[in-house]
C-alpha positions, 0 to 999 in steps of 0.5 A: 939422611934427613929432609927438610931441615930449618936452622934459625939461630944455631948458625948465628951462635957458632964461631965464624970458623965453625960456620962453614963446617956446619953448612957443609955437614948439613948438606951432607946429611940431606936426603936426596931432594931434601932441603936445608934452610938457613935463616940468619939476621947476620947477613955478612956472616951467612953470605960470606960463608954460604956463597963460597960453599957448593950447593948453597944459594940465596933463597928467592925473595930474601932478604926479608925485612921484619916489619914493626920490630926494627926497620933495620933487621932483615932475615937472610935465607940460604938454601941447600938442596940434597942431591937427587 
């Protein structure tokens, strides 16, 4: 088991059919009280996968725009908490 875990980029590189498996496995490995944060710029993929899985929810205050880089890029953050 582990805590905390942050993913930025791995999720986006997976095939869509493998992304749900990755999110479920990440939650399974969390220590009690651990946090897994999945950061993605692929809103449609992360939202369509994470919102359908137990334990995942959108992080407060997200999506977050990336100023000065591109006014159309947003980071979408979803969180899974390890069971206590």
